[in-house]
C-alpha positions as CSV (number, residue, x, y, z in Angstrom):
1,M,102.1,113.8,75.0
2,T,103.3,117.2,76.0
3,T,102.2,120.4,77.6
4,N,102.0,123.9,76.1
5,N,105.7,124.6,76.7
6,T,108.2,122.1,75.6
7,E,111.4,123.6,76.9
8,T,112.5,124.7,80.3
9,V,112.0,128.4,80.7
10,S,115.0,130.4,81.8
11,V,114.1,132.9,84.6
12,P,116.6,135.4,85.9
13,K,117.8,134.6,89.4
14,P,116.7,137.0,92.0
15,S,119.4,138.4,94.3
16,G,119.4,138.2,98.1
17,W,116.1,138.4,99.9
18,Q,114.2,138.8,96.6
19,E,114.1,135.0,96.3
20,F,111.6,134.8,99.1
21,W,108.9,136.7,97.3
22,V,109.5,136.1,93.6
23,K,109.7,132.3,93.5
24,E,106.5,130.2,93.5
25,D,108.3,127.5,95.6
26,W,108.5,130.0,98.5
27,W,105.0,131.3,97.9
28,A,103.7,127.7,98.2
29,V,105.6,127.4,101.5
30,W,104.2,130.7,102.8
31,L,100.6,130.0,101.9
32,G,100.8,126.3,103.0
33,L,102.3,127.1,106.4
34,G,100.0,130.1,106.8
35,I,97.0,127.8,106.4
36,V,98.4,125.3,108.8
37,I,99.2,127.9,111.5
38,L,95.8,129.5,111.0
39,A,94.1,126.1,111.4
40,Y,96.2,125.4,114.5
41,V,95.1,128.8,116.1
42,F,91.5,128.0,115.4
43,Y,92.0,124.5,116.8
44,L,93.5,125.8,120.0
45,S,90.6,128.1,120.5
46,G,88.2,125.2,120.2
47,S,87.1,126.1,116.7
48,S,88.1,125.1,113.2
49,I,88.7,126.5,109.7
50,S,86.2,124.0,108.3
51,W,83.7,126.8,107.4
52,I,86.0,128.3,104.7
53,A,87.5,124.9,103.9
54,V,84.3,123.8,102.3
55,A,84.0,120.4,100.7
56,P,80.9,118.7,99.2
57,A,79.3,115.9,101.2
58,K,78.0,112.6,99.8
59,W,74.7,112.9,97.9
60,S,72.5,110.3,96.1
61,N,69.9,112.4,94.3
62,F,69.5,115.9,92.9
63,S,67.2,116.9,95.7
64,Q,70.0,116.3,98.2
65,L,72.5,118.0,96.0
66,S,70.3,121.1,95.6
67,T,69.8,121.3,99.4
68,Q,73.5,120.9,100.0
69,L,74.5,123.6,97.5
70,S,71.8,126.0,98.8
71,A,73.1,125.7,102.3
72,N,76.8,126.0,101.4
73,G,76.7,128.3,98.3
74,I,78.1,131.3,100.2
75,R,80.9,129.2,101.5
76,Y,82.0,128.2,98.0
77,L,81.9,131.8,96.9
78,A,83.9,132.8,100.0
79,L,86.5,130.1,99.2
80,L,86.7,131.3,95.6
81,G,87.3,134.8,96.9
82,V,90.1,133.7,99.3
83,F,91.8,131.7,96.6
84,L,91.5,134.4,94.1
85,V,93.0,137.1,96.4
86,L,95.9,134.9,97.6
87,F,96.7,133.5,94.2
88,T,96.5,136.8,92.4
89,I,99.0,138.3,94.9
90,V,101.3,135.3,94.2
91,V,101.2,135.6,90.4
92,S,101.7,139.4,90.6
93,F,104.9,138.9,92.5
94,I,106.2,136.1,90.2
95,G,105.7,138.2,87.1
96,Q,102.2,137.3,85.7
97,K,99.5,139.8,84.8
98,P,96.5,139.6,87.3
99,K,94.0,140.6,84.6
100,A,95.0,137.5,82.6
101,F,95.0,135.2,85.6
102,I,91.8,136.1,87.3
103,P,89.2,135.1,84.7
104,A,91.3,131.9,83.9
105,F,91.4,130.9,87.5
106,I,87.7,131.4,88.0
107,F,87.2,128.9,85.1
108,V,89.6,126.5,86.9
109,F,87.8,126.9,90.2
110,V,84.3,126.5,88.8
111,L,85.2,123.4,86.8
112,S,87.0,122.0,89.8
113,A,84.0,122.6,92.0
114,I,81.8,120.7,89.6
115,I,84.3,117.8,89.6
116,Y,84.5,117.9,93.4
117,V,80.7,117.8,93.8
118,A,80.3,115.1,91.1
119,G,83.0,113.0,92.7
120,N,80.9,112.8,95.9
121,W,77.9,111.2,94.2
122,D,77.3,108.0,96.0
123,Q,77.4,105.9,92.8
124,A,80.7,107.4,91.8
125,S,82.1,106.6,95.2
126,R,81.7,102.9,94.5
127,Y,85.0,103.2,92.6
128,N,86.2,106.1,94.8
129,L,87.5,108.1,91.9
130,E,88.6,111.1,93.9
131,P,88.3,114.6,92.5
132,P,92.0,115.0,91.5
133,L,92.0,111.9,89.4
134,V,88.6,112.7,87.9
135,A,89.9,116.2,87.1
136,L,92.9,114.8,85.3
137,V,90.8,112.5,83.1
138,L,88.3,115.2,82.4
139,G,91.0,117.7,81.6
140,L,92.6,115.2,79.1
141,I,89.2,114.7,77.4
142,I,88.5,118.4,77.1
143,S,92.0,119.2,75.9
144,N,92.2,116.4,73.3
145,I,88.7,116.2,72.0
146,I,86.9,119.5,72.6
147,G,89.7,122.0,72.8
148,I,90.0,125.2,74.9
149,P,91.0,128.9,74.1
150,R,94.6,129.8,74.7
151,W,93.8,132.7,77.0
152,L,92.8,130.2,79.7
153,D,96.4,129.0,80.0
154,A,97.1,131.9,82.4
155,G,95.1,130.0,85.1
156,F,96.9,126.6,84.7
157,R,99.6,127.1,87.3
158,V,100.3,123.4,87.5
159,E,103.5,123.5,89.6
160,F,102.3,126.1,92.0
161,Y,99.1,124.3,92.8
162,I,100.9,120.9,93.3
163,K,103.6,122.5,95.5
164,L,100.9,124.1,97.7
165,G,99.1,120.8,97.9
166,I,102.3,118.9,98.9
167,V,103.0,121.4,101.7
168,L,99.5,120.8,102.9
169,L,100.1,117.1,102.5
170,G,102.9,117.4,105.1
171,A,100.4,118.8,107.6
172,T,98.3,115.7,107.2
173,L,101.2,113.3,107.7
174,P,102.7,114.0,111.2
175,F,105.8,112.0,112.0
176,T,103.7,110.5,114.9
177,L,102.0,108.4,112.2
178,I,105.2,106.7,111.5
179,I,105.3,105.4,115.1
180,W,101.6,104.4,114.9
181,A,102.2,102.7,111.5
182,G,104.9,100.5,113.0
183,P,108.3,99.5,111.7
184,V,106.9,96.8,109.4
185,A,104.8,99.3,107.4
186,I,107.6,101.8,107.1
187,L,110.2,99.1,106.2
188,Q,108.0,97.6,103.5
189,A,107.1,101.0,102.0
190,S,110.8,102.0,102.0
191,I,111.9,98.8,100.3
192,V,109.3,99.3,97.6
193,S,110.1,102.9,97.0
194,L,113.8,102.3,96.7
195,V,113.7,99.1,94.5
196,T,111.0,100.4,92.1
197,F,112.8,103.8,91.6
198,F,116.1,102.2,90.8
199,V,114.6,99.6,88.5
200,I,112.8,102.3,86.4
201,F,115.7,104.8,86.6
202,F,118.5,102.4,85.5
203,T,116.3,100.7,82.9
204,A,115.5,104.1,81.4
205,G,119.2,105.0,81.5
206,K,120.1,101.8,79.6
207,L,117.5,102.6,77.0
208,G,119.2,106.0,76.5
209,L,116.6,108.2,78.0
210,D,117.4,111.6,79.6
211,K,118.4,111.2,83.3
212,R,115.8,113.8,84.3
213,L,113.1,111.9,82.5
214,A,114.3,108.7,84.1
215,A,114.1,110.4,87.5
216,V,110.6,111.6,86.9
217,L,109.5,108.2,85.7
218,G,111.1,106.5,88.7
219,A,109.5,108.8,91.2
220,G,106.1,108.3,89.5
221,G,106.4,104.6,90.0
222,A,108.0,104.5,93.4
223,V,106.0,107.0,95.4
224,C,102.7,108.8,94.7
225,G,102.3,108.9,90.9
226,V,101.2,112.3,89.7
227,S,102.3,114.4,92.7
228,A,105.8,112.8,92.9
229,S,106.3,113.2,89.1
230,I,105.6,116.9,89.2
231,A,107.6,117.4,92.4
232,V,110.7,115.6,91.1
233,A,110.4,117.3,87.7
234,G,110.7,120.7,89.4
235,A,113.6,119.5,91.6
236,V,115.7,118.3,88.7
237,R,114.7,120.9,86.2
238,A,113.1,118.4,83.8
239,K,111.7,119.5,80.5
240,K,108.1,120.5,80.4
241,E,107.2,117.4,78.4
242,H,108.6,115.0,81.0
243,P,105.9,115.1,83.7
244,P,103.0,114.4,81.3
245,I,104.8,111.3,80.0
246,A,105.1,109.9,83.5
247,I,101.6,111.0,84.4
248,S,100.1,109.3,81.4
249,L,101.8,106.0,82.4
250,V,100.8,106.4,86.0
251,V,97.2,106.9,85.2
252,F,97.2,104.1,82.6
253,Y,98.5,101.5,85.0
254,A,96.6,102.9,88.0
255,I,93.4,102.2,86.2
256,I,94.4,98.7,85.2
257,L,95.5,97.8,88.8
258,I,92.2,99.1,90.3
259,F,90.5,96.1,88.8
260,A,93.4,93.6,88.5
261,L,94.7,93.6,92.1
262,P,91.4,93.0,93.9
263,L,90.6,90.3,91.3
264,I,93.9,88.5,91.8
265,A,93.7,88.8,95.5
266,R,90.2,87.4,95.5
267,T,91.3,84.5,93.4
268,L,94.1,83.8,95.9
269,H,91.7,84.3,98.9
270,L,94.1,86.7,100.6
271,P,93.0,88.0,104.0
272,T,91.7,91.6,103.7
273,G,94.7,93.0,105.6
274,V,97.1,91.3,103.3
275,G,95.3,92.3,100.2
276,G,95.2,95.9,101.4
277,A,98.9,95.9,102.0
278,W,99.6,94.4,98.6
279,I,97.5,97.1,96.9
280,G,99.2,99.8,98.9
281,T,102.6,98.5,97.8
282,S,101.7,98.1,94.2
283,E,99.3,100.9,93.2
284,F,100.7,104.3,92.0
285,A,97.8,106.8,92.7
286,D,96.2,107.3,96.1
287,A,92.7,107.6,94.7
288,A,93.0,104.5,92.6
289,G,94.6,102.5,95.4
290,L,91.9,103.5,97.9
291,A,89.3,102.4,95.4
292,A,90.9,99.0,95.0
293,A,91.4,98.6,98.8
294,Q,87.7,99.5,99.5
295,S,86.6,97.1,96.7
296,Y,88.6,94.2,98.2
297,G,87.6,95.0,101.8
298,G,84.0,94.9,100.8
299,L,84.3,91.2,99.8
300,A,84.8,90.2,103.4
301,T,81.2,91.1,104.2
302,D,80.0,88.1,102.1
303,V,80.9,84.8,103.8
304,H,80.5,83.0,100.6
305,N,83.6,84.7,99.2
306,G,85.9,82.9,101.6
307,I,87.8,86.1,102.3
308,S,88.9,86.4,106.0
309,G,89.3,89.7,107.9
310,T,87.3,92.9,107.9
311,A,86.8,95.8,105.4
312,D,88.6,98.1,107.9
313,Q,91.7,95.9,107.8
314,A,92.0,96.4,104.1
315,L,91.8,100.1,104.4
316,A,94.1,100.3,107.4
317,S,96.9,98.3,105.8
318,Y,96.6,100.2,102.5
319,T,96.7,103.5,104.3
320,L,99.8,102.5,106.4
321,I,101.7,101.4,103.3
322,K,100.7,103.9,100.6
323,V,99.4,107.1,102.2
324,I,101.8,107.2,105.1
325,G,104.8,105.0,104.2
326,R,105.3,105.7,100.4
327,D,103.9,109.2,100.2
328,M,106.5,110.4,102.7
329,W,109.1,109.7,100.1
330,I,108.0,112.6,98.0
331,G,110.1,115.0,100.0
332,I,113.0,112.6,100.3
333,W,113.3,111.9,96.6
334,S,112.8,115.6,95.7
335,F,115.6,116.5,98.1
336,V,118.1,113.8,97.0
337,L,117.5,114.2,93.3
338,A,117.8,118.0,93.4
339,L,121.3,117.6,95.0
340,I,122.3,114.9,92.5
341,S,121.1,117.0,89.6
342,V,123.0,120.1,90.6
343,T,126.2,118.5,91.9
344,V,126.6,115.7,89.4
345,W,124.4,115.9,86.2
346,E,124.8,119.6,85.5
347,R,128.4,119.6,86.5
348,T,129.1,116.8,84.0
349,E,127.1,118.6,81.3
350,T,128.8,121.9,81.7
351,N,132.3,120.7,82.8
352,S,132.2,123.5,85.5
353,K,132.4,123.5,89.2
354,V,129.0,123.8,91.0
355,Q,128.8,126.7,93.4
356,A,127.2,126.1,96.8
357,G,124.8,129.0,96.1
358,Q,123.5,127.2,93.1
359,I,122.5,124.2,95.2
360,W,120.4,126.4,97.4
361,W,118.9,128.2,94.5
362,R,117.9,125.0,92.9
363,F,116.7,123.2,96.0
364,P,112.9,122.5,95.9
365,K,111.8,124.9,98.7
366,F,108.3,123.3,98.9
367,V,110.1,120.3,100.5
368,I,111.0,122.5,103.4
369,G,107.4,123.5,103.7
370,F,106.3,119.8,103.6
371,L,108.7,119.0,106.4
372,I,107.9,122.0,108.6
373,A,104.2,121.4,108.1
374,S,104.7,117.8,109.2
375,I,106.7,118.9,112.2
376,L,104.1,121.4,113.3
377,T,101.4,118.8,113.1
378,T,103.6,116.4,115.0
379,L,104.0,118.9,117.8
380,I,100.2,119.5,117.8
381,V,99.3,115.8,118.1
382,H,102.1,115.0,120.5
383,G,100.6,113.2,123.6
384,N,97.5,112.0,121.7
385,T,96.8,108.4,121.1
386,L,95.8,107.1,117.7
387,V,92.2,106.9,119.0
388,D,92.3,110.5,120.2
389,Y,93.9,111.6,116.9
390,N,91.1,110.0,114.8
391,K,88.3,111.2,117.2
392,L,89.4,114.7,118.1
393,V,92.3,116.0,116.1
394,K,91.5,114.7,112.6
395,P,87.9,116.2,112.3
396,A,88.8,119.6,113.7
397,L,92.3,120.2,112.4
398,I,93.4,117.6,109.8
399,A,90.1,117.3,107.8
400,P,89.8,121.0,106.8
401,I,93.5,121.0,105.7
402,T,92.8,117.8,103.7
403,S,89.9,119.5,102.0
404,L,92.1,122.5,101.0
405,R,94.8,120.1,99.9
406,T,92.2,118.3,97.7
407,W,91.2,121.6,96.1
408,A,94.9,122.4,95.3
409,F,95.5,118.9,93.8
410,T,92.3,119.2,91.8
411,F,93.4,122.6,90.4
412,S,96.8,121.1,89.5
413,F,95.5,117.8,88.0
414,L,92.8,119.6,86.0
415,S,95.5,122.0,84.7
416,I,97.7,119.1,83.7
417,G,94.9,117.5,81.7
418,L,93.9,120.8,80.1
419,T,97.4,121.4,78.9
420,T,98.3,117.9,77.7
421,R,98.0,116.7,74.1
422,F,97.8,112.9,73.5
423,R,98.5,113.3,69.8
424,E,102.1,114.2,70.6
425,L,102.6,111.2,72.9
426,A,104.3,109.4,70.0
427,N,107.2,111.9,70.3
428,A,108.2,110.2,73.6
429,G,108.6,106.9,71.9
430,F,108.3,103.4,73.3
431,K,111.2,103.5,75.7
432,P,109.5,105.3,78.6
433,F,106.6,102.9,78.4
434,L,109.1,99.9,78.5
435,A,111.0,101.3,81.5
436,F,107.9,102.1,83.5
437,T,106.3,98.8,82.7
438,L,109.3,96.9,84.0
439,G,108.9,98.9,87.2
440,V,105.3,97.9,87.4
441,I,106.1,94.2,87.1
442,V,108.8,94.4,89.8
443,N,106.5,96.5,92.0
444,V,103.6,94.1,91.9
445,I,105.8,91.0,92.4
446,L,107.8,92.5,95.2
447,G,104.7,93.8,96.8
448,Y,103.2,90.3,96.8
449,I,106.3,88.8,98.3
450,L,106.5,91.4,101.1
451,S,102.8,91.5,101.8
452,V,102.1,87.8,101.6
453,V,105.3,85.8,102.2
454,V,107.5,88.0,104.4
455,F,105.0,90.1,106.5
456,G,101.8,88.2,105.8
457,H,101.2,87.3,109.5
458,Y,101.5,91.0,110.5
459,W,99.1,92.2,107.8
460,S,96.5,89.5,108.3
461,S,96.2,90.4,112.0
462,I,96.5,94.2,111.6
463,I,94.6,96.1,114.4
464,T,92.2,98.8,113.2
465,H,91.3,100.5,116.5
């Protein structure tokens, strides 16, 4: 499987200060931090950016949907206008023609909005297939079965959308959450991230795969599947076909584990907190993992199932491990692998000394945005308890940023699907599948040992308030 372009495009390096306005990495940082700062200003004034950060609410019938769209139609148009203006400015500076981008992005936005709305149908929420994951699957179906005109490619700015989303992700993961999560959650998440990455990376190397593909596969299995694959691909200058290979494997196993993990946990009668921790340790995609955790937590409501604990405990332990503990590694792996790629891999390939300036040029700037956004939010929530955070800060500040992050991820995942061709998957061969599968096996077994045997007492009594 591959995307439209199969080779890394060589772009002339800007000199001096030009870098700050001609690289999409920096534009992702500027826009992401601008949104965070604007949200903070509104929050301090006792308001919120929630009006423009519109997101569909749950609905169960077309009457409710029609009422909701009628009430919020102007907000969706306003959001489209804001995105269109900002993104058109960005593509103009990085060398793309606005007249090609504008109609293509309108198509991306409209289709993303339909997906976002459809994803909030109450029946779809039973499996919690969040908009980004639905967008990816729908994009794959359209691309490989229906087909799309090539002129739409101008709107599929996969890396820019995902980088913007990752910067906004930083704002929703303040460092304070690490303290609230506790050392057990962070330790377990770190062990899993490190072990799974190295298992996949070294297995891929032994099989003769490109080091950059091995890094993308490792990040996809160790952290947050799709997002991590794209982020690391940009950091190590992977070929354009590498991220889709990792993404296809992430989605394949994420869907399997949605059903397999709750079923096995139910068979073993694991407490909900323990089951949620195991799912958070073993799943690869946030949406899929949340679906599995909610599914397992729901079993506790029926006394006949013999599952101890509460539904909230399953969600809490899953969130601590996956959304906080593992997702924080996106920035870490991007930073570390960018340095290794520049100072070791490329130096070996070219037999030349790496200049310090080249390290800065190649460093994934969106990681800086991710960290600054997290620091800003940390300063904002400083002094709040977890209860205050959930009751006051989250709805007024974090929720609107999360909505915009979901839009950005949906744009990116849809673009990935629309530019991916399954018929060319055979070109990747069996080796990536073998390396990733070994990582899955290790991940699931290690997750079980840590969640049940080593830290089982902690997770079975996890506090949710």
